[in-house]
All heavy atoms as TSV, in Angstrom:
chain	resi	resn	atom	element	x	y	z
A	1	MET	N	N	-71.948	63.149	-40.544
A	1	MET	CA	C	-71.439	64.034	-39.516
A	1	MET	C	C	-70.323	63.365	-38.715
A	1	MET	O	O	-69.270	63.926	-38.546
A	1	MET	CB	C	-72.594	64.482	-38.619
A	1	MET	CG	C	-72.155	65.382	-37.494
A	1	MET	SD	S	-71.681	66.996	-38.109
A	1	MET	CE	C	-72.376	68.009	-36.880
A	2	GLU	N	N	-70.564	62.146	-38.191
A	2	GLU	CA	C	-69.549	61.461	-37.405
A	2	GLU	C	C	-68.287	61.231	-38.226
A	2	GLU	O	O	-67.176	61.369	-37.743
A	2	GLU	CB	C	-70.059	60.121	-36.873
A	2	GLU	CG	C	-71.203	60.237	-35.899
A	2	GLU	CD	C	-72.547	60.251	-36.592
A	2	GLU	OE1	O	-72.585	60.197	-37.844
A	2	GLU	OE2	O	-73.561	60.335	-35.899
A	3	ARG	N	N	-68.457	60.847	-39.472
A	3	ARG	CA	C	-67.312	60.588	-40.336
A	3	ARG	C	C	-66.472	61.860	-40.494
A	3	ARG	O	O	-65.255	61.803	-40.518
A	3	ARG	CB	C	-67.775	60.076	-41.688
A	3	ARG	CG	C	-66.630	59.718	-42.613
A	3	ARG	CD	C	-67.087	58.994	-43.844
A	3	ARG	NE	N	-67.776	57.768	-43.585
A	3	ARG	CZ	C	-67.216	56.614	-43.220
A	3	ARG	NH1	N	-65.925	56.554	-43.053
A	3	ARG	NH2	N	-67.930	55.533	-43.012
A	4	LEU	N	N	-67.110	63.014	-40.583
A	4	LEU	CA	C	-66.377	64.266	-40.725
A	4	LEU	C	C	-65.535	64.557	-39.492
A	4	LEU	O	O	-64.395	64.984	-39.611
A	4	LEU	CB	C	-67.346	65.418	-40.986
A	4	LEU	CG	C	-68.077	65.388	-42.328
A	4	LEU	CD1	C	-69.077	66.528	-42.407
A	4	LEU	CD2	C	-67.095	65.459	-43.472
A	5	ALA	N	N	-66.087	64.322	-38.310
A	5	ALA	CA	C	-65.317	64.556	-37.083
A	5	ALA	C	C	-64.112	63.634	-37.039
A	5	ALA	O	O	-63.008	64.047	-36.699
A	5	ALA	CB	C	-66.205	64.345	-35.856
A	6	LEU	N	N	-64.279	62.382	-37.387
A	6	LEU	CA	C	-63.167	61.434	-37.373
A	6	LEU	C	C	-62.134	61.770	-38.438
A	6	LEU	O	O	-60.937	61.707	-38.185
A	6	LEU	CB	C	-63.675	60.008	-37.579
A	6	LEU	CG	C	-64.467	59.398	-36.442
A	6	LEU	CD1	C	-64.938	58.006	-36.827
A	6	LEU	CD2	C	-63.655	59.332	-35.171
A	7	ALA	N	N	-62.587	62.110	-39.613
A	7	ALA	CA	C	-61.667	62.384	-40.723
A	7	ALA	C	C	-60.799	63.604	-40.468
A	7	ALA	O	O	-59.710	63.718	-41.028
A	7	ALA	CB	C	-62.457	62.556	-42.016
A	8	SER	N	N	-61.258	64.496	-39.602
A	8	SER	CA	C	-60.498	65.722	-39.349
A	8	SER	C	C	-59.325	65.509	-38.389
A	8	SER	O	O	-58.506	66.398	-38.222
A	8	SER	CB	C	-61.432	66.810	-38.805
A	8	SER	OG	O	-61.878	66.468	-37.508
A	9	VAL	N	N	-59.234	64.347	-37.766
A	9	VAL	CA	C	-58.153	64.061	-36.821
A	9	VAL	C	C	-57.289	62.944	-37.383
A	9	VAL	O	O	-57.772	61.851	-37.673
A	9	VAL	CB	C	-58.715	63.663	-35.435
A	9	VAL	CG1	C	-57.594	63.306	-34.477
A	9	VAL	CG2	C	-59.576	64.786	-34.870
A	10	HIS	N	N	-56.024	63.226	-37.562
A	10	HIS	CA	C	-55.098	62.300	-38.208
A	10	HIS	C	C	-55.177	60.880	-37.622
A	10	HIS	O	O	-55.258	59.896	-38.346
A	10	HIS	CB	C	-53.684	62.839	-38.123
A	10	HIS	CG	C	-52.634	61.982	-38.763
A	10	HIS	ND1	N	-52.851	60.749	-39.299
A	10	HIS	CD2	C	-51.321	62.198	-38.970
A	10	HIS	CE1	C	-51.750	60.235	-39.774
A	10	HIS	NE2	N	-50.798	61.095	-39.590
A	11	ASP	N	N	-55.174	60.767	-36.300
A	11	ASP	CA	C	-55.165	59.447	-35.658
A	11	ASP	C	C	-56.421	58.629	-35.941
A	11	ASP	O	O	-56.415	57.414	-35.800
A	11	ASP	CB	C	-55.005	59.580	-34.150
A	11	ASP	CG	C	-53.610	60.034	-33.752
A	11	ASP	OD1	O	-52.687	59.958	-34.600
A	11	ASP	OD2	O	-53.435	60.470	-32.605
A	12	TYR	N	N	-57.518	59.291	-36.305
A	12	TYR	CA	C	-58.789	58.596	-36.509
A	12	TYR	C	C	-59.230	58.529	-37.966
A	12	TYR	O	O	-60.276	57.986	-38.268
A	12	TYR	CB	C	-59.901	59.278	-35.698
A	12	TYR	CG	C	-59.621	59.382	-34.228
A	12	TYR	CD1	C	-59.749	60.600	-33.565
A	12	TYR	CD2	C	-59.218	58.280	-33.495
A	12	TYR	CE1	C	-59.494	60.709	-32.206
A	12	TYR	CE2	C	-58.956	58.384	-32.128
A	12	TYR	CZ	C	-59.103	59.594	-31.501
A	12	TYR	OH	O	-58.844	59.694	-30.167
A	13	ARG	N	N	-58.464	59.052	-38.873
A	13	ARG	CA	C	-58.928	59.188	-40.258
A	13	ARG	C	C	-59.235	57.858	-40.938
A	13	ARG	O	O	-60.038	57.805	-41.862
A	13	ARG	CB	C	-57.946	59.997	-41.084
A	13	ARG	CG	C	-56.654	59.276	-41.377
A	13	ARG	CD	C	-55.811	60.042	-42.391
A	13	ARG	NE	N	-54.681	59.232	-42.729
A	13	ARG	CZ	C	-53.454	59.424	-42.279
A	13	ARG	NH1	N	-53.211	60.440	-41.495
A	13	ARG	NH2	N	-52.482	58.620	-42.622
A	14	ASP	N	N	-58.630	56.768	-40.474
A	14	ASP	CA	C	-58.898	55.468	-41.078
A	14	ASP	C	C	-59.964	54.667	-40.331
A	14	ASP	O	O	-60.246	53.530	-40.688
A	14	ASP	CB	C	-57.608	54.641	-41.164
A	14	ASP	CG	C	-56.605	55.247	-42.137
A	14	ASP	OD1	O	-57.037	55.860	-43.138
A	14	ASP	OD2	O	-55.396	55.123	-41.898
A	15	PHE	N	N	-60.550	55.246	-39.294
A	15	PHE	CA	C	-61.617	54.572	-38.564
A	15	PHE	C	C	-62.871	54.519	-39.431
A	15	PHE	O	O	-63.097	55.383	-40.269
A	15	PHE	CB	C	-61.960	55.318	-37.279
A	15	PHE	CG	C	-61.007	55.075	-36.140
A	15	PHE	CD1	C	-59.664	54.855	-36.339
A	15	PHE	CD2	C	-61.471	55.091	-34.846
A	15	PHE	CE1	C	-58.791	54.645	-35.281
A	15	PHE	CE2	C	-60.618	54.886	-33.775
A	15	PHE	CZ	C	-59.275	54.659	-33.992
A	16	ASP	N	N	-63.683	53.523	-39.209
A	16	ASP	CA	C	-64.970	53.416	-39.894
A	16	ASP	C	C	-66.095	53.657	-38.905
A	16	ASP	O	O	-66.068	53.164	-37.771
A	16	ASP	CB	C	-65.150	52.016	-40.501
A	16	ASP	CG	C	-64.240	51.772	-41.674
A	16	ASP	OD1	O	-64.047	52.704	-42.479
A	16	ASP	OD2	O	-63.700	50.660	-41.784
A	17	VAL	N	N	-67.085	54.404	-39.334
A	17	VAL	CA	C	-68.275	54.633	-38.543
A	17	VAL	C	C	-69.268	53.539	-38.918
A	17	VAL	O	O	-69.542	53.330	-40.101
A	17	VAL	CB	C	-68.879	56.022	-38.837
A	17	VAL	CG1	C	-70.181	56.212	-38.095
A	17	VAL	CG2	C	-67.878	57.108	-38.490
A	18	VAL	N	N	-69.767	52.834	-37.924
A	18	VAL	CA	C	-70.752	51.780	-38.188
A	18	VAL	C	C	-71.963	51.990	-37.285
A	18	VAL	O	O	-71.855	52.538	-36.198
A	18	VAL	CB	C	-70.175	50.360	-37.959
A	18	VAL	CG1	C	-69.055	50.068	-38.936
A	18	VAL	CG2	C	-69.696	50.176	-36.544
A	19	SER	N	N	-73.083	51.535	-37.762
A	19	SER	CA	C	-74.313	51.603	-36.996
A	19	SER	C	C	-74.620	50.220	-36.437
A	19	SER	O	O	-74.489	49.219	-37.143
A	19	SER	CB	C	-75.441	52.065	-37.919
A	19	SER	OG	O	-76.653	52.097	-37.212
A	20	LEU	N	N	-74.996	50.173	-35.167
A	20	LEU	CA	C	-75.366	48.915	-34.520
A	20	LEU	C	C	-76.749	49.066	-33.901
A	20	LEU	O	O	-77.070	50.135	-33.372
A	20	LEU	CB	C	-74.395	48.577	-33.381
A	20	LEU	CG	C	-72.949	48.320	-33.721
A	20	LEU	CD1	C	-72.128	48.246	-32.439
A	20	LEU	CD2	C	-72.818	47.023	-34.480
A	21	PRO	N	N	-77.529	48.006	-33.917
A	21	PRO	CA	C	-78.786	48.067	-33.166
A	21	PRO	C	C	-78.474	48.279	-31.685
A	21	PRO	O	O	-77.505	47.717	-31.147
A	21	PRO	CB	C	-79.414	46.690	-33.400
A	21	PRO	CG	C	-78.756	46.158	-34.631
A	21	PRO	CD	C	-77.369	46.742	-34.634
A	22	LEU	N	N	-79.266	49.096	-31.014
A	22	LEU	CA	C	-79.029	49.417	-29.609
A	22	LEU	C	C	-78.920	48.158	-28.754
A	22	LEU	O	O	-78.031	48.050	-27.912
A	22	LEU	CB	C	-80.135	50.324	-29.077
A	22	LEU	CG	C	-80.025	50.718	-27.606
A	22	LEU	CD1	C	-78.715	51.433	-27.319
A	22	LEU	CD2	C	-81.217	51.561	-27.205
A	23	GLN	N	N	-79.808	47.197	-28.962
A	23	GLN	CA	C	-79.786	45.989	-28.141
A	23	GLN	C	C	-78.482	45.215	-28.305
A	23	GLN	O	O	-77.936	44.687	-27.349
A	23	GLN	CB	C	-80.992	45.096	-28.452
A	23	GLN	CG	C	-81.160	43.957	-27.483
A	23	GLN	CD	C	-81.210	44.409	-26.017
A	23	GLN	OE1	O	-81.757	45.448	-25.675
A	23	GLN	NE2	N	-80.597	43.641	-25.145
A	24	GLN	N	N	-77.963	45.158	-29.512
A	24	GLN	CA	C	-76.685	44.478	-29.749
A	24	GLN	C	C	-75.545	45.218	-29.043
A	24	GLN	O	O	-74.674	44.606	-28.442
A	24	GLN	CB	C	-76.399	44.380	-31.243
A	24	GLN	CG	C	-75.088	43.700	-31.568
A	24	GLN	CD	C	-74.775	43.703	-33.056
A	24	GLN	OE1	O	-75.534	44.221	-33.876
A	24	GLN	NE2	N	-73.655	43.129	-33.416
A	25	TRP	N	N	-75.559	46.531	-29.112
A	25	TRP	CA	C	-74.524	47.339	-28.462
A	25	TRP	C	C	-74.560	47.137	-26.952
A	25	TRP	O	O	-73.544	46.986	-26.307
A	25	TRP	CB	C	-74.739	48.810	-28.828
A	25	TRP	CG	C	-73.626	49.718	-28.448
A	25	TRP	CD1	C	-72.312	49.633	-28.818
A	25	TRP	CD2	C	-73.718	50.865	-27.607
A	25	TRP	NE1	N	-71.595	50.665	-28.277
A	25	TRP	CE2	C	-72.437	51.437	-27.523
A	25	TRP	CE3	C	-74.770	51.469	-26.935
A	25	TRP	CZ2	C	-72.179	52.581	-26.789
A	25	TRP	CZ3	C	-74.513	52.610	-26.208
A	25	TRP	CH2	C	-73.226	53.154	-26.135
A	26	ARG	N	N	-75.803	47.120	-26.418
A	26	ARG	CA	C	-75.983	46.928	-24.971
A	26	ARG	C	C	-75.567	45.551	-24.492
A	26	ARG	O	O	-74.910	45.412	-23.473
A	26	ARG	CB	C	-77.457	47.085	-24.620
A	26	ARG	CG	C	-77.897	48.427	-24.336
A	26	ARG	CD	C	-79.361	48.352	-24.059
A	26	ARG	NE	N	-79.602	48.695	-22.674
A	26	ARG	CZ	C	-80.776	49.057	-22.249
A	26	ARG	NH1	N	-81.804	49.094	-23.054
A	26	ARG	NH2	N	-80.921	49.381	-20.998
A	27	SER	N	N	-76.009	44.530	-25.209
A	27	SER	CA	C	-75.824	43.166	-24.703
A	27	SER	C	C	-74.476	42.554	-25.067
A	27	SER	O	O	-74.014	41.647	-24.390
A	27	SER	CB	C	-76.951	42.255	-25.213
A	27	SER	OG	O	-76.896	42.151	-26.621
A	28	SER	N	N	-73.841	43.046	-26.100
A	28	SER	CA	C	-72.582	42.459	-26.545
A	28	SER	C	C	-71.401	43.421	-26.419
A	28	SER	O	O	-70.407	43.107	-25.781
A	28	SER	CB	C	-72.727	41.992	-28.001
A	28	SER	OG	O	-71.546	41.384	-28.444
A	29	TRP	N	N	-71.531	44.573	-27.036
A	29	TRP	CA	C	-70.401	45.498	-27.093
A	29	TRP	C	C	-70.045	46.106	-25.737
A	29	TRP	O	O	-68.876	46.154	-25.360
A	29	TRP	CB	C	-70.683	46.611	-28.104
A	29	TRP	CG	C	-70.506	46.148	-29.504
A	29	TRP	CD1	C	-71.378	45.367	-30.221
A	29	TRP	CD2	C	-69.404	46.393	-30.349
A	29	TRP	NE1	N	-70.875	45.130	-31.471
A	29	TRP	CE2	C	-69.650	45.758	-31.574
A	29	TRP	CE3	C	-68.220	47.103	-30.200
A	29	TRP	CZ2	C	-68.769	45.809	-32.632
A	29	TRP	CZ3	C	-67.349	47.162	-31.265
A	29	TRP	CH2	C	-67.629	46.507	-32.455
A	30	LEU	N	N	-71.036	46.624	-25.016
A	30	LEU	CA	C	-70.722	47.263	-23.732
A	30	LEU	C	C	-70.094	46.290	-22.735
A	30	LEU	O	O	-69.086	46.634	-22.111
A	30	LEU	CB	C	-71.954	47.959	-23.152
A	30	LEU	CG	C	-72.376	49.223	-23.914
A	30	LEU	CD1	C	-73.702	49.754	-23.377
A	30	LEU	CD2	C	-71.304	50.297	-23.848
A	31	PRO	N	N	-70.626	45.073	-22.566
A	31	PRO	CA	C	-69.937	44.126	-21.675
A	31	PRO	C	C	-68.521	43.788	-22.163
A	31	PRO	O	O	-67.601	43.638	-21.359
A	31	PRO	CB	C	-70.833	42.888	-21.691
A	31	PRO	CG	C	-72.187	43.409	-22.038
A	31	PRO	CD	C	-71.925	44.534	-23.003
A	32	GLY	N	N	-68.340	43.690	-23.468
A	32	GLY	CA	C	-67.011	43.421	-24.007
A	32	GLY	C	C	-66.037	44.554	-23.733
A	32	GLY	O	O	-64.884	44.335	-23.345
A	33	LEU	N	N	-66.502	45.780	-23.903
A	33	LEU	CA	C	-65.662	46.945	-23.611
A	33	LEU	C	C	-65.311	46.991	-22.130
A	33	LEU	O	O	-64.172	47.283	-21.757
A	33	LEU	CB	C	-66.377	48.233	-24.026
A	33	LEU	CG	C	-66.543	48.433	-25.532
A	33	LEU	CD1	C	-67.492	49.594	-25.807
A	33	LEU	CD2	C	-65.211	48.649	-26.208
A	34	LYS	N	N	-66.291	46.682	-21.279
A	34	LYS	CA	C	-66.029	46.651	-19.840
A	34	LYS	C	C	-64.970	45.602	-19.516
A	34	LYS	O	O	-64.024	45.867	-18.774
A	34	LYS	CB	C	-67.310	46.358	-19.078
A	34	LYS	CG	C	-67.105	46.291	-17.586
A	34	LYS	CD	C	-68.392	45.981	-16.865
A	34	LYS	CE	C	-68.122	45.866	-15.368
A	34	LYS	NZ	N	-69.350	45.568	-14.627
A	35	GLY	N	N	-65.121	44.414	-20.093
A	35	GLY	CA	C	-64.160	43.341	-19.852
A	35	GLY	C	C	-62.762	43.695	-20.315
A	35	GLY	O	O	-61.767	43.256	-19.719
A	36	ASP	N	N	-62.680	44.508	-21.366
A	36	ASP	CA	C	-61.381	44.944	-21.890
A	36	ASP	C	C	-60.816	46.146	-21.136
A	36	ASP	O	O	-59.697	46.580	-21.399
A	36	ASP	CB	C	-61.507	45.335	-23.369
A	36	ASP	CG	C	-61.808	44.165	-24.275
A	36	ASP	OD1	O	-61.588	43.006	-23.856
A	36	ASP	OD2	O	-62.270	44.402	-25.412
A	37	GLY	N	N	-61.622	46.708	-20.234
A	37	GLY	CA	C	-61.184	47.907	-19.525
A	37	GLY	C	C	-61.186	49.149	-20.396
A	37	GLY	O	O	-60.418	50.082	-20.165
A	38	THR	N	N	-62.063	49.168	-21.402
A	38	THR	CA	C	-62.120	50.262	-22.364
A	38	THR	C	C	-63.280	51.196	-22.052
A	38	THR	O	O	-64.383	50.741	-21.760
A	38	THR	CB	C	-62.295	49.700	-23.795
A	38	THR	OG1	O	-61.210	48.824	-24.064
A	38	THR	CG2	C	-62.329	50.795	-24.827
A	39	LEU	N	N	-63.037	52.485	-22.122
A	39	LEU	CA	C	-64.090	53.465	-21.938
A	39	LEU	C	C	-64.831	53.697	-23.253
A	39	LEU	O	O	-64.303	53.445	-24.330
A	39	LEU	CB	C	-63.510	54.787	-21.441
A	39	LEU	CG	C	-62.873	54.751	-20.060
A	39	LEU	CD1	C	-62.225	56.103	-19.748
A	39	LEU	CD2	C	-63.876	54.383	-18.995
A	40	VAL	N	N	-66.034	54.206	-23.147
A	40	VAL	CA	C	-66.859	54.537	-24.308
A	40	VAL	C	C	-66.683	56.029	-24.564
A	40	VAL	O	O	-66.759	56.840	-23.647
A	40	VAL	CB	C	-68.344	54.221	-24.015
A	40	VAL	CG1	C	-69.229	54.611	-25.185
A	40	VAL	CG2	C	-68.515	52.750	-23.665
A	41	ARG	N	N	-66.445	56.378	-25.808
A	41	ARG	CA	C	-66.312	57.795	-26.158
A	41	ARG	C	C	-67.574	58.222	-26.882
A	41	ARG	O	O	-67.922	57.674	-27.926
A	41	ARG	CB	C	-65.089	58.027	-27.031
A	41	ARG	CG	C	-64.825	59.499	-27.239
A	41	ARG	CD	C	-63.452	59.718	-27.790
A	41	ARG	NE	N	-63.226	61.138	-27.963
A	41	ARG	CZ	C	-62.193	61.633	-28.584
A	41	ARG	NH1	N	-61.277	60.837	-29.102
A	41	ARG	NH2	N	-62.045	62.926	-28.711
A	42	LEU	N	N	-68.245	59.196	-26.314
A	42	LEU	CA	C	-69.528	59.664	-26.839
A	42	LEU	C	C	-69.443	61.100	-27.315
A	42	LEU	O	O	-68.624	61.875	-26.832
A	42	LEU	CB	C	-70.600	59.579	-25.744
A	42	LEU	CG	C	-70.838	58.215	-25.124
A	42	LEU	CD1	C	-71.797	58.334	-23.950
A	42	LEU	CD2	C	-71.346	57.233	-26.144
A	43	ASN	N	N	-70.302	61.425	-28.266
A	43	ASN	CA	C	-70.495	62.794	-28.735
A	43	ASN	C	C	-69.239	63.402	-29.350
A	43	ASN	O	O	-68.847	64.513	-29.036
A	43	ASN	CB	C	-71.020	63.680	-27.589
A	43	ASN	CG	C	-71.658	64.948	-28.111
A	43	ASN	OD1	O	-72.208	64.955	-29.194
A	43	ASN	ND2	N	-71.577	66.018	-27.348
A	44	TRP	N	N	-68.612	62.665	-30.256
A	44	TRP	CA	C	-67.441	63.178	-30.966
A	44	TRP	C	C	-67.878	64.335	-31.843
A	44	TRP	O	O	-68.788	64.200	-32.649
A	44	TRP	CB	C	-66.850	62.110	-31.865
A	44	TRP	CG	C	-66.264	60.939	-31.167
A	44	TRP	CD1	C	-66.711	60.337	-30.039
A	44	TRP	CD2	C	-65.119	60.194	-31.582
A	44	TRP	NE1	N	-65.916	59.263	-29.724
A	44	TRP	CE2	C	-64.934	59.157	-30.655
A	44	TRP	CE3	C	-64.242	60.309	-32.635
A	44	TRP	CZ2	C	-63.910	58.241	-30.765
A	44	TRP	CZ3	C	-63.219	59.396	-32.744
A	44	TRP	CH2	C	-63.059	58.373	-31.807
A	45	SER	N	N	-67.216	65.472	-31.700
A	45	SER	CA	C	-67.596	66.605	-32.527
A	45	SER	C	C	-66.439	67.589	-32.664
A	45	SER	O	O	-65.461	67.522	-31.934
A	45	SER	CB	C	-68.811	67.316	-31.915
A	45	SER	OG	O	-68.493	67.806	-30.640
A	46	GLY	N	N	-66.590	68.478	-33.604
A	46	GLY	CA	C	-65.618	69.543	-33.801
A	46	GLY	C	C	-64.391	69.110	-34.583
A	46	GLY	O	O	-64.211	67.953	-34.930
A	47	ALA	N	N	-63.545	70.080	-34.843
A	47	ALA	CA	C	-62.354	69.858	-35.661
A	47	ALA	C	C	-61.365	68.898	-35.013
A	47	ALA	O	O	-60.559	68.278	-35.691
A	47	ALA	CB	C	-61.670	71.190	-35.947
A	48	ARG	N	N	-61.429	68.760	-33.691
A	48	ARG	CA	C	-60.488	67.870	-32.993
A	48	ARG	C	C	-61.164	66.594	-32.509
A	48	ARG	O	O	-60.589	65.847	-31.737
A	48	ARG	CB	C	-59.836	68.615	-31.843
A	48	ARG	CG	C	-59.052	69.821	-32.381
A	48	ARG	CD	C	-58.270	70.516	-31.359
A	48	ARG	NE	N	-57.220	69.601	-30.895
A	48	ARG	CZ	C	-56.493	69.809	-29.831
A	48	ARG	NH1	N	-56.701	70.888	-29.123
A	48	ARG	NH2	N	-55.564	68.963	-29.466
A	49	ALA	N	N	-62.393	66.362	-32.939
A	49	ALA	CA	C	-63.154	65.166	-32.551
A	49	ALA	C	C	-63.148	64.967	-31.044
A	49	ALA	O	O	-62.787	63.923	-30.534
A	49	ALA	CB	C	-62.639	63.930	-33.275
A	50	THR	N	N	-63.549	66.001	-30.333
A	50	THR	CA	C	-63.614	65.901	-28.883
A	50	THR	C	C	-64.912	65.240	-28.465
A	50	THR	O	O	-65.885	65.219	-29.206
A	50	THR	CB	C	-63.505	67.292	-28.227
A	50	THR	OG1	O	-64.552	68.111	-28.742
A	50	THR	CG2	C	-62.167	67.932	-28.501
A	51	GLY	N	N	-64.921	64.688	-27.288
A	51	GLY	CA	C	-66.111	64.026	-26.766
A	51	GLY	C	C	-65.933	63.699	-25.307
A	51	GLY	O	O	-65.044	64.226	-24.637
A	52	PHE	N	N	-66.763	62.820	-24.825
A	52	PHE	CA	C	-66.748	62.432	-23.422
A	52	PHE	C	C	-66.369	60.963	-23.304
A	52	PHE	O	O	-66.842	60.131	-24.070
A	52	PHE	CB	C	-68.131	62.639	-22.788
A	52	PHE	CG	C	-68.616	64.045	-22.893
A	52	PHE	CD1	C	-69.455	64.419	-23.929
A	52	PHE	CD2	C	-68.219	64.995	-21.978
A	52	PHE	CE1	C	-69.907	65.725	-24.039
A	52	PHE	CE2	C	-68.656	66.310	-22.076
A	52	PHE	CZ	C	-69.507	66.670	-23.106
A	53	TYR	N	N	-65.543	60.638	-22.332
A	53	TYR	CA	C	-65.200	59.258	-22.028
A	53	TYR	C	C	-66.019	58.829	-20.817
A	53	TYR	O	O	-65.985	59.508	-19.779
A	53	TYR	CB	C	-63.711	59.125	-21.696
A	53	TYR	CG	C	-62.803	59.348	-22.869
A	53	TYR	CD1	C	-62.238	60.593	-23.104
A	53	TYR	CD2	C	-62.504	58.308	-23.736
A	53	TYR	CE1	C	-61.397	60.799	-24.177
A	53	TYR	CE2	C	-61.655	58.507	-24.820
A	53	TYR	CZ	C	-61.111	59.752	-25.027
A	53	TYR	OH	O	-60.274	59.954	-26.092
A	54	VAL	N	N	-66.745	57.742	-20.950
A	54	VAL	CA	C	-67.541	57.222	-19.838
A	54	VAL	C	C	-67.378	55.705	-19.765
A	54	VAL	O	O	-67.053	55.052	-20.760
A	54	VAL	CB	C	-69.034	57.598	-19.969
A	54	VAL	CG1	C	-69.243	59.090	-19.843
A	54	VAL	CG2	C	-69.605	57.102	-21.278
A	55	SER	N	N	-67.619	55.170	-18.596
A	55	SER	CA	C	-67.506	53.722	-18.434
A	55	SER	C	C	-68.699	53.031	-19.090
A	55	SER	O	O	-69.795	53.602	-19.178
A	55	SER	CB	C	-67.455	53.356	-16.953
A	55	SER	OG	O	-68.718	53.547	-16.362
A	56	PRO	N	N	-68.518	51.797	-19.540
A	56	PRO	CA	C	-69.653	51.038	-20.071
A	56	PRO	C	C	-70.788	50.930	-19.050
A	56	PRO	O	O	-71.962	50.999	-19.422
A	56	PRO	CB	C	-69.047	49.675	-20.400
A	56	PRO	CG	C	-67.613	49.978	-20.697
A	56	PRO	CD	C	-67.259	51.067	-19.727
A	57	ASP	N	N	-70.441	50.777	-17.770
A	57	ASP	CA	C	-71.484	50.706	-16.738
A	57	ASP	C	C	-72.294	51.993	-16.670
A	57	ASP	O	O	-73.517	51.962	-16.486
A	57	ASP	CB	C	-70.869	50.417	-15.369
A	57	ASP	CG	C	-70.476	48.958	-15.199
A	57	ASP	OD1	O	-71.000	48.093	-15.935
A	57	ASP	OD2	O	-69.636	48.681	-14.326
A	58	ALA	N	N	-71.642	53.138	-16.826
A	58	ALA	CA	C	-72.351	54.421	-16.802
A	58	ALA	C	C	-73.307	54.531	-17.984
A	58	ALA	O	O	-74.415	55.062	-17.851
A	58	ALA	CB	C	-71.362	55.580	-16.795
A	59	VAL	N	N	-72.892	54.036	-19.136
A	59	VAL	CA	C	-73.768	54.050	-20.314
A	59	VAL	C	C	-74.983	53.159	-20.067
A	59	VAL	O	O	-76.126	53.554	-20.330
A	59	VAL	CB	C	-73.008	53.597	-21.586
A	59	VAL	CG1	C	-73.959	53.488	-22.763
A	59	VAL	CG2	C	-71.870	54.555	-21.898
A	60	LEU	N	N	-74.753	51.952	-19.558
A	60	LEU	CA	C	-75.860	51.037	-19.271
A	60	LEU	C	C	-76.818	51.640	-18.247
A	60	LEU	O	O	-78.043	51.546	-18.388
A	60	LEU	CB	C	-75.324	49.698	-18.770
A	60	LEU	CG	C	-74.651	48.833	-19.832
A	60	LEU	CD1	C	-73.887	47.677	-19.188
A	60	LEU	CD2	C	-75.681	48.303	-20.821
A	61	GLU	N	N	-76.268	52.293	-17.233
A	61	GLU	CA	C	-77.084	52.946	-16.213
A	61	GLU	C	C	-77.929	54.066	-16.814
A	61	GLU	O	O	-79.110	54.203	-16.503
A	61	GLU	CB	C	-76.158	53.537	-15.149
A	61	GLU	CG	C	-76.533	53.216	-13.736
A	61	GLU	CD	C	-75.474	53.733	-12.789
A	61	GLU	OE1	O	-75.560	54.912	-12.388
A	61	GLU	OE2	O	-74.556	52.952	-12.466
A	62	ALA	N	N	-77.326	54.867	-17.667
A	62	ALA	CA	C	-78.048	55.980	-18.300
A	62	ALA	C	C	-79.162	55.454	-19.198
A	62	ALA	O	O	-80.272	56.003	-19.203
A	62	ALA	CB	C	-77.078	56.847	-19.101
A	63	LEU	N	N	-78.906	54.407	-19.947
A	63	LEU	CA	C	-79.937	53.824	-20.809
A	63	LEU	C	C	-81.092	53.281	-19.977
A	63	LEU	O	O	-82.264	53.465	-20.316
A	63	LEU	CB	C	-79.348	52.733	-21.696
A	63	LEU	CG	C	-78.392	53.215	-22.797
A	63	LEU	CD1	C	-77.700	52.027	-23.453
A	63	LEU	CD2	C	-79.141	54.052	-23.820
A	64	ALA	N	N	-80.771	52.600	-18.879
A	64	ALA	CA	C	-81.815	52.058	-18.000
A	64	ALA	C	C	-82.644	53.187	-17.396
A	64	ALA	O	O	-83.872	53.085	-17.292
A	64	ALA	CB	C	-81.192	51.199	-16.914
A	65	SER	N	N	-81.982	54.282	-17.029
A	65	SER	CA	C	-82.677	55.435	-16.467
A	65	SER	C	C	-83.640	56.049	-17.486
A	65	SER	O	O	-84.767	56.409	-17.142
A	65	SER	CB	C	-81.655	56.464	-15.999
A	65	SER	OG	O	-82.305	57.600	-15.484
A	66	LEU	N	N	-83.195	56.148	-18.721
A	66	LEU	CA	C	-84.060	56.677	-19.779
A	66	LEU	C	C	-85.277	55.777	-19.993
A	66	LEU	O	O	-86.396	56.262	-20.185
A	66	LEU	CB	C	-83.292	56.816	-21.087
A	66	LEU	CG	C	-82.275	57.946	-21.142
A	66	LEU	CD1	C	-81.413	57.825	-22.403
A	66	LEU	CD2	C	-82.986	59.294	-21.108
A	67	GLU	N	N	-85.058	54.478	-19.954
A	67	GLU	CA	C	-86.171	53.541	-20.130
A	67	GLU	C	C	-87.183	53.671	-18.977
A	67	GLU	O	O	-88.386	53.633	-19.206
A	67	GLU	CB	C	-85.668	52.112	-20.230
A	67	GLU	CG	C	-85.007	51.809	-21.548
A	67	GLU	CD	C	-84.456	50.404	-21.624
A	67	GLU	OE1	O	-84.250	49.772	-20.568
A	67	GLU	OE2	O	-84.237	49.944	-22.754
A	68	ARG	N	N	-86.682	53.815	-17.752
A	68	ARG	CA	C	-87.576	53.970	-16.600
A	68	ARG	C	C	-88.395	55.258	-16.738
A	68	ARG	O	O	-89.577	55.292	-16.404
A	68	ARG	CB	C	-86.789	53.972	-15.293
A	68	ARG	CG	C	-86.309	52.606	-14.872
A	68	ARG	CD	C	-85.763	52.607	-13.454
A	68	ARG	NE	N	-84.616	53.493	-13.278
A	68	ARG	CZ	C	-83.344	53.155	-13.510
A	68	ARG	NH1	N	-83.064	51.945	-13.941
A	68	ARG	NH2	N	-82.369	54.018	-13.315
A	69	ALA	N	N	-87.773	56.295	-17.237
A	69	ALA	CA	C	-88.469	57.582	-17.400
A	69	ALA	C	C	-89.560	57.495	-18.472
A	69	ALA	O	O	-90.548	58.224	-18.407
A	69	ALA	CB	C	-87.469	58.676	-17.756
A	70	GLU	N	N	-89.363	56.607	-19.451
A	70	GLU	CA	C	-90.354	56.451	-20.517
A	70	GLU	C	C	-91.577	55.664	-20.067
A	70	GLU	O	O	-92.628	55.758	-20.665
A	70	GLU	CB	C	-89.731	55.761	-21.732
A	70	GLU	CG	C	-88.759	56.621	-22.481
A	70	GLU	CD	C	-88.100	55.878	-23.631
A	70	GLU	OE1	O	-88.300	54.658	-23.768
A	70	GLU	OE2	O	-87.351	56.514	-24.388
A	71	ASP	N	N	-91.408	54.845	-19.021
A	71	ASP	CA	C	-92.532	54.003	-18.544
A	71	ASP	C	C	-93.570	54.779	-17.804
A	71	ASP	O	O	-93.596	55.805	-17.420
A	71	ASP	CB	C	-92.007	52.877	-17.633
A	71	ASP	CG	C	-91.231	51.848	-18.427
A	71	ASP	OD1	O	-91.435	51.740	-19.651
A	71	ASP	OD2	O	-90.409	51.146	-17.814
């Protein structure tokens, strides 16, 4: 599904979709993206691969909130 959304947009057609363990994404990727000043794009969908841009801190906050709700 993700590959189809990316392939439909010229600028993203050569991107690769990869799977990462959540803990690795949280502990390594999100801090790195924050340090680079890069936003996280979530929920890519549709013919134009639209989604939401959020800060790495917002993603970390949302994950922590979900974990608290599970306890």
